[in-house]
PASEBA-1860 file (N, C-alpha, C; in nm, 3 decimals):
! residues 179
1> MTHGAHHP> 1.282/2.843/4.789/1.377/2.927/4.721/1.387/2.882/4.576 ~ 1.368/2.971/4.483/1.374/2.939/4.342/1.513/2.965/4.290 ~ 1.569/2.866/4.223/1.702/2.879/4.163/1.686/2.866/4.013 ~ 1.755/2.948/3.938/1.751/2.937/3.794/1.633/3.014/3.736 ~ 1.642/3.039/3.608/1.537/3.114/3.540/1.424/3.021/3.496 ~ 1.305/3.075/3.500/1.187/3.000/3.457/1.137/3.056/3.324 ~ 1.064/2.975/3.254/1.011/3.010/3.123/0.880/3.086/3.137 ~ 0.846/3.168/3.038/0.715/3.233/3.041/0.605/3.128/3.020
9> VPHDKQCA> 0.488/3.156/3.074/0.374/3.065/3.060/0.329/3.067/2.914 ~ 0.325/2.951/2.850/0.277/2.948/2.710/0.124/2.958/2.709 ~ 0.072/3.054/2.639/-0.073/3.072/2.638/-0.141/3.004/2.521 ~ -0.066/2.930/2.442/-0.122/2.862/2.325/-0.108/2.711/2.334 ~ -0.082/2.658/2.454/-0.061/2.514/2.469/-0.160/2.455/2.568 ~ -0.180/2.324/2.554/-0.268/2.250/2.644/-0.188/2.143/2.716 ~ -0.241/2.100/2.829/-0.182/1.989/2.903/-0.185/1.866/2.814 ~ -0.074/1.796/2.807/-0.064/1.675/2.724/-0.140/1.558/2.784
17> CCFEDLSN> -0.192/1.573/2.903/-0.265/1.465/2.969/-0.416/1.491/2.968 ~ -0.457/1.604/3.021/-0.602/1.633/3.035/-0.653/1.735/2.932 ~ -0.565/1.794/2.855/-0.597/1.891/2.751/-0.654/2.023/2.803 ~ -0.634/2.050/2.929/-0.669/2.180/2.986/-0.571/2.283/2.932 ~ -0.618/2.403/2.903/-0.527/2.509/2.859/-0.426/2.539/2.969 ~ -0.299/2.550/2.933/-0.198/2.589/3.031/-0.210/2.738/3.056 ~ -0.206/2.776/3.183/-0.225/2.916/3.221/-0.142/2.948/3.344 ~ -0.154/3.070/3.393/-0.082/3.110/3.514/-0.120/3.023/3.634
25> SNYAEYLP> -0.239/2.969/3.635/-0.285/2.893/3.751/-0.242/2.746/3.750 ~ -0.199/2.693/3.634/-0.165/2.550/3.632/-0.033/2.517/3.562 ~ 0.041/2.617/3.520/0.168/2.594/3.450/0.273/2.541/3.547 ~ 0.351/2.443/3.499/0.455/2.382/3.583/0.582/2.361/3.503 ~ 0.694/2.356/3.575/0.823/2.320/3.518/0.886/2.216/3.610 ~ 0.983/2.145/3.556/1.051/2.044/3.637/1.201/2.056/3.619 ~ 1.271/2.008/3.719/1.416/2.004/3.717/1.456/1.858/3.710 ~ 1.509/1.815/3.596/1.548/1.674/3.583/1.669/1.643/3.669
33> YPHEENNN> 1.687/1.516/3.700/1.807/1.472/3.769/1.866/1.357/3.688 ~ 1.987/1.361/3.647/2.080/1.473/3.662/2.037/1.588/3.572 ~ 2.078/1.710/3.608/2.038/1.826/3.530/2.158/1.910/3.490 ~ 2.135/1.987/3.384/2.238/2.078/3.336/2.227/2.210/3.410 ~ 2.336/2.284/3.411/2.337/2.415/3.475/2.395/2.518/3.380 ~ 2.353/2.640/3.399/2.404/2.753/3.324/2.447/2.858/3.426 ~ 2.575/2.885/3.434/2.628/2.978/3.534/2.587/2.938/3.675 ~ 2.600/2.810/3.706/2.567/2.754/3.836/2.419/2.763/3.871
41> HPLWTPSP> 2.333/2.783/3.772/2.188/2.782/3.795/2.128/2.666/3.716 ~ 2.044/2.586/3.778/1.984/2.473/3.706/1.894/2.521/3.593 ~ 1.887/2.440/3.489/1.801/2.471/3.376/1.667/2.399/3.392 ~ 1.565/2.475/3.421/1.431/2.421/3.438/1.372/2.388/3.301 ~ 1.289/2.285/3.297/1.227/2.239/3.174/1.076/2.257/3.183 ~ 1.014/2.318/3.083/0.868/2.331/3.085/0.802/2.193/3.084 ~ 0.701/2.176/3.165/0.629/2.050/3.170/0.513/2.054/3.070 ~ 0.496/1.947/2.993/0.378/1.943/2.907/0.251/1.910/2.986
49> YCADCIEH> 0.266/1.874/3.113/0.152/1.843/3.199/0.120/1.964/3.287 ~ -0.006/1.980/3.319/-0.048/2.085/3.411/-0.019/2.041/3.555 ~ -0.025/2.136/3.647/0.003/2.108/3.787/-0.090/2.001/3.844 ~ -0.218/2.003/3.807/-0.313/1.903/3.859/-0.276/1.762/3.815 ~ -0.236/1.746/3.690/-0.198/1.612/3.642/-0.068/1.566/3.707 ~ 0.025/1.658/3.729/0.149/1.622/3.798/0.118/1.577/3.941 ~ 0.031/1.649/4.009/-0.007/1.610/4.146/-0.073/1.472/4.147 ~ -0.154/1.443/4.046/-0.216/1.310/4.035/-0.107/1.203/4.020
57> LLRTQWSI> -0.008/1.228/3.936/0.102/1.132/3.919/0.179/1.112/4.049 ~ 0.203/1.220/4.121/0.275/1.209/4.249/0.199/1.120/4.347 ~ 0.066/1.128/4.343/-0.017/1.047/4.435/-0.030/0.902/4.391 ~ -0.019/0.873/4.261/-0.054/0.739/4.213/0.061/0.658/4.154 ~ 0.172/0.720/4.116/0.275/0.647/4.043/0.338/0.533/4.122 ~ 0.356/0.548/4.252/0.415/0.441/4.333/0.324/0.319/4.334 ~ 0.196/0.339/4.357/0.104/0.224/4.362/0.090/0.159/4.224 ~ 0.096/0.236/4.118/0.092/0.179/3.983/0.215/0.090/3.961
65> YTEALAKT> 0.332/0.136/4.005/0.454/0.057/3.991/0.443/-0.075/4.070 ~ 0.403/-0.066/4.196/0.398/-0.187/4.279/0.291/-0.285/4.230 ~ 0.177/-0.232/4.182/0.073/-0.321/4.125/0.123/-0.390/3.999 ~ 0.189/-0.314/3.912/0.242/-0.373/3.788/0.342/-0.483/3.819 ~ 0.426/-0.460/3.918/0.526/-0.559/3.957/0.461/-0.683/4.016 ~ 0.358/-0.663/4.096/0.292/-0.775/4.161/0.205/-0.857/4.065 ~ 0.149/-0.793/3.964/0.052/-0.861/3.878/0.104/-0.903/3.741 ~ 0.229/-0.870/3.710/0.279/-0.902/3.577/0.287/-1.052/3.555
73> TCKAEQRR> 0.255/-1.093/3.434/0.270/-1.233/3.395/0.373/-1.246/3.283 ~ 0.440/-1.137/3.253/0.539/-1.133/3.146/0.678/-1.114/3.206 ~ 0.766/-1.209/3.177/0.903/-1.201/3.232/0.976/-1.076/3.184 ~ 0.956/-1.038/3.059/1.025/-0.921/3.005/0.979/-0.794/3.077 ~ 0.849/-0.781/3.102/0.799/-0.665/3.176/0.855/-0.664/3.318 ~ 0.853/-0.780/3.381/0.907/-0.789/3.517/1.054/-0.749/3.521 ~ 1.130/-0.797/3.424/1.272/-0.764/3.419/1.292/-0.614/3.401 ~ 1.212/-0.550/3.313/1.225/-0.405/3.293/1.194/-0.329/3.422
81> LLTRGPPI> 1.088/-0.370/3.491/1.051/-0.303/3.616/1.159/-0.320/3.723 ~ 1.214/-0.440/3.733/1.315/-0.467/3.836/1.451/-0.409/3.800 ~ 1.486/-0.410/3.673/1.616/-0.359/3.633/1.627/-0.210/3.660 ~ 1.523/-0.137/3.632/1.527/0.008/3.655/1.516/0.042/3.802 ~ 1.450/-0.041/3.877/1.439/-0.018/4.020/1.314/0.060/4.057 ~ 1.277/0.051/4.183/1.156/0.122/4.227/1.179/0.273/4.224 ~ 1.081/0.347/4.176/1.099/0.493/4.171/1.095/0.554/4.309 ~ 1.165/0.664/4.324/1.155/0.746/4.444/1.076/0.871/4.407
89> NLRDDRAL> 1.120/0.932/4.298/1.059/1.056/4.252/0.981/1.031/4.124 ~ 0.907/1.130/4.084/0.829/1.126/3.962/0.917/1.094/3.843 ~ 0.868/1.004/3.757/0.937/0.979/3.632/0.835/0.940/3.526 ~ 0.854/1.000/3.411/0.770/0.975/3.295/0.860/1.001/3.175 ~ 0.913/0.895/3.118/1.014/0.909/3.013/0.966/0.983/2.890 ~ 0.838/0.980/2.862/0.786/1.049/2.743/0.755/1.195/2.771 ~ 0.686/1.223/2.878/0.641/1.360/2.905/0.742/1.442/2.984 ~ 0.815/1.377/3.073/0.910/1.447/3.160/1.047/1.380/3.149
97> PCPANGEV> 1.106/1.381/3.030/1.232/1.308/3.011/1.345/1.367/3.096 ~ 1.426/1.276/3.147/1.543/1.313/3.227/1.664/1.239/3.171 ~ 1.781/1.301/3.174/1.901/1.234/3.123/1.933/1.106/3.202 ~ 1.993/1.012/3.134/2.044/0.889/3.196/1.937/0.813/3.274 ~ 1.815/0.810/3.223/1.704/0.741/3.291/1.682/0.791/3.433 ~ 1.707/0.918/3.453/1.689/0.976/3.586/1.544/1.001/3.619 ~ 1.524/1.073/3.726/1.391/1.107/3.773/1.381/1.259/3.787 ~ 1.259/1.306/3.802/1.237/1.448/3.824/1.288/1.481/3.964
105> HKLWYHHG> 1.372/1.581/3.974/1.430/1.619/4.103/1.338/1.715/4.179 ~ 1.292/1.818/4.111/1.204/1.917/4.174/1.100/1.964/4.074 ~ 0.994/2.019/4.129/0.887/2.078/4.048/0.876/2.225/4.084 ~ 0.830/2.303/3.988/0.805/2.445/4.013/0.669/2.478/3.954 ~ 0.583/2.537/4.037/0.451/2.577/3.993/0.446/2.728/3.982 ~ 0.399/2.775/3.867/0.390/2.920/3.843/0.298/2.985/3.945 ~ 0.185/2.922/3.971/0.091/2.977/4.069/0.156/2.974/4.207 ~ 0.187/3.087/4.261/0.255/3.094/4.390/0.405/3.090/4.379
113> STEKEAKL> 0.456/3.068/4.257/0.600/3.061/4.233/0.669/2.971/4.336 ~ 0.617/2.848/4.349/0.666/2.758/4.452/0.740/2.638/4.395 ~ 0.846/2.600/4.464/0.919/2.478/4.433/0.869/2.367/4.525 ~ 0.874/2.246/4.474/0.826/2.131/4.550/0.913/2.010/4.517 ~ 0.941/1.928/4.617/1.010/1.801/4.592/0.921/1.714/4.504 ~ 0.981/1.631/4.423/0.907/1.545/4.331/0.894/1.402/4.384 ~ 0.904/1.383/4.514/0.895/1.250/4.574/0.754/1.196/4.561 ~ 0.745/1.070/4.517/0.616/1.004/4.503/0.557/0.973/4.640
121> EYSLVGEV> 0.428/0.985/4.651/0.361/0.950/4.775/0.381/0.800/4.800 ~ 0.424/0.765/4.919/0.449/0.628/4.966/0.577/0.564/4.912 ~ 0.651/0.631/4.825/0.774/0.568/4.775/0.874/0.557/4.888 ~ 0.957/0.455/4.878/1.055/0.426/4.982/1.190/0.482/4.941 ~ 1.260/0.538/5.037/1.388/0.602/5.010/1.498/0.524/5.081 ~ 1.609/0.504/5.013/1.722/0.437/5.075/1.804/0.365/4.971 ~ 1.914/0.307/5.016/2.001/0.232/4.926/1.924/0.113/4.872 ~ 1.947/0.081/4.747/1.878/-0.031/4.685/1.968/-0.152/4.681
129> SQQHVYFI> 2.079/-0.144/4.614/2.168/-0.256/4.599/2.301/-0.205/4.544 ~ 2.408/-0.267/4.582/2.538/-0.228/4.530/2.549/-0.265/4.383 ~ 2.469/-0.361/4.336/2.477/-0.407/4.199/2.403/-0.314/4.103 ~ 2.312/-0.231/4.152/2.230/-0.145/4.067/2.263/0.000/4.095 ~ 2.299/0.072/3.989/2.323/0.214/4.003/2.187/0.281/3.995 ~ 2.151/0.351/4.099/2.018/0.410/4.106/2.031/0.548/4.168 ~ 1.957/0.643/4.121/1.965/0.779/4.169/1.893/0.791/4.302 ~ 1.967/0.818/4.408/1.911/0.842/4.539/1.906/0.993/4.557
137> LILSSFPS> 1.789/1.049/4.540/1.779/1.194/4.528/1.764/1.267/4.661 ~ 1.691/1.209/4.755/1.666/1.282/4.879/1.680/1.190/4.999 ~ 1.783/1.111/4.998/1.808/1.010/5.100/1.808/1.069/5.241 ~ 1.872/1.181/5.260/1.884/1.236/5.395/1.752/1.285/5.452 ~ 1.653/1.310/5.366/1.524/1.360/5.414/1.441/1.250/5.481 ~ 1.465/1.124/5.445/1.382/1.015/5.495/1.467/0.896/5.539 ~ 1.555/0.915/5.638/1.647/0.808/5.675/1.578/0.684/5.733 ~ 1.460/0.697/5.794/1.395/0.582/5.855/1.341/0.483/5.752
145> QSQERDSY> 1.323/0.528/5.628/1.270/0.440/5.526/1.379/0.362/5.453 ~ 1.505/0.391/5.480/1.614/0.328/5.409/1.609/0.176/5.419 ~ 1.595/0.123/5.539/1.590/-0.022/5.558/1.465/-0.081/5.496 ~ 1.354/-0.011/5.505/1.229/-0.059/5.447/1.240/-0.070/5.295 ~ 1.303/0.029/5.232/1.321/0.027/5.087/1.415/-0.085/5.045 ~ 1.525/-0.101/5.118/1.620/-0.206/5.087/1.554/-0.344/5.101 ~ 1.475/-0.363/5.204/1.404/-0.490/5.224/1.306/-0.517/5.110 ~ 1.231/-0.412/5.072/1.136/-0.426/4.962/1.209/-0.466/4.834
153> WKEQMQFY> 1.319/-0.396/4.806/1.396/-0.422/4.685/1.450/-0.565/4.684 ~ 1.509/-0.611/4.794/1.564/-0.746/4.799/1.454/-0.851/4.780 ~ 1.338/-0.826/4.839/1.225/-0.919/4.824/1.183/-0.928/4.678 ~ 1.173/-0.815/4.610/1.131/-0.815/4.470/1.237/-0.879/4.380 ~ 1.363/-0.857/4.410/1.470/-0.913/4.327/1.478/-1.065/4.336 ~ 1.418/-1.125/4.438/1.415/-1.271/4.447/1.338/-1.331/4.330 ~ 1.248/-1.252/4.272/1.165/-1.300/4.163/1.225/-1.270/4.026 ~ 1.340/-1.204/4.024/1.404/-1.167/3.898/1.450/-1.294/3.827
161> CLDENDEE> 1.410/-1.309/3.704/1.443/-1.430/3.628/1.530/-1.393/3.508 ~ 1.638/-1.463/3.491/1.717/-1.451/3.370/1.691/-1.575/3.288 ~ 1.644/-1.554/3.168/1.609/-1.667/3.083/1.643/-1.628/2.939 ~ 1.716/-1.713/2.871/1.755/-1.683/2.734/1.635/-1.673/2.642 ~ 1.524/-1.734/2.676/1.406/-1.735/2.591/1.321/-1.610/2.608 ~ 1.356/-1.520/2.698/1.276/-1.400/2.722/1.260/-1.315/2.597 ~ 1.367/-1.296/2.521/1.358/-1.214/2.401/1.262/-1.277/2.301 ~ 1.267/-1.410/2.288/1.175/-1.478/2.197/1.032/-1.464/2.244
169> EEKDESKS> 1.007/-1.476/2.377/0.873/-1.461/2.431/0.821/-1.320/2.407 ~ 0.907/-1.219/2.424/0.867/-1.081/2.404/0.829/-1.058/2.258 ~ 0.907/-1.116/2.163/0.874/-1.103/2.021/0.741/-1.171/1.991 ~ 0.722/-1.292/2.046/0.597/-1.364/2.024/0.479/-1.288/2.080 ~ 0.498/-1.227/2.197/0.390/-1.150/2.260/0.353/-1.028/2.177 ~ 0.454/-0.959/2.123/0.426/-0.841/2.042/0.356/-0.880/1.911 ~ 0.392/-0.997/1.855/0.325/-1.044/1.735/0.178/-1.077/1.764 ~ 0.150/-1.141/1.878/0.012/-1.177/1.911/-0.071/-1.055/1.944
177> NKK> -0.009/-0.950/1.997/-0.082/-0.827/2.025/-0.119/-0.752/1.899 ~ -0.042/-0.771/1.790/-0.071/-0.703/1.664/-0.186/-0.769/1.590 ~ -0.218/-0.892/1.622/-0.324/-0.965/1.552/-0.460/-0.917/1.593
END
């Protein structure tokens, strides 16, 4: 069921990821969470990515997050990954911005005029921690994963390091990367 008005397909734009021309067959929009409404209808946002690139992100973003967390050697990067928490739904702050560091709630594809949940493949759903405010978007859809997600989160948070020297290390790292 489609709620809210959708935008016309732009025929003069390309996907910001693969540079394919956006058309009736690959145009997509997303509903950010939290989202604004107009007369009780959500305001859909045109996606700069085509449907194929969005589907690729849905399939790969969870594994990219977990690999980055497992392989990081930088405390500042680790802290950023852990502070924001493991994603449930698609998120891309540059291409698919959402208010308050939220995630994409739903996707809409022009081809077939279909709505789709934006849940990442393999992402875990459930409460994370009372200390971290995190958007739980579709908790009731996957109740069996709640304990698994909470366990994963607690295990990862054991490695969270608070160190006053982190800011200095991050500055030093950025200086060495510029050389």
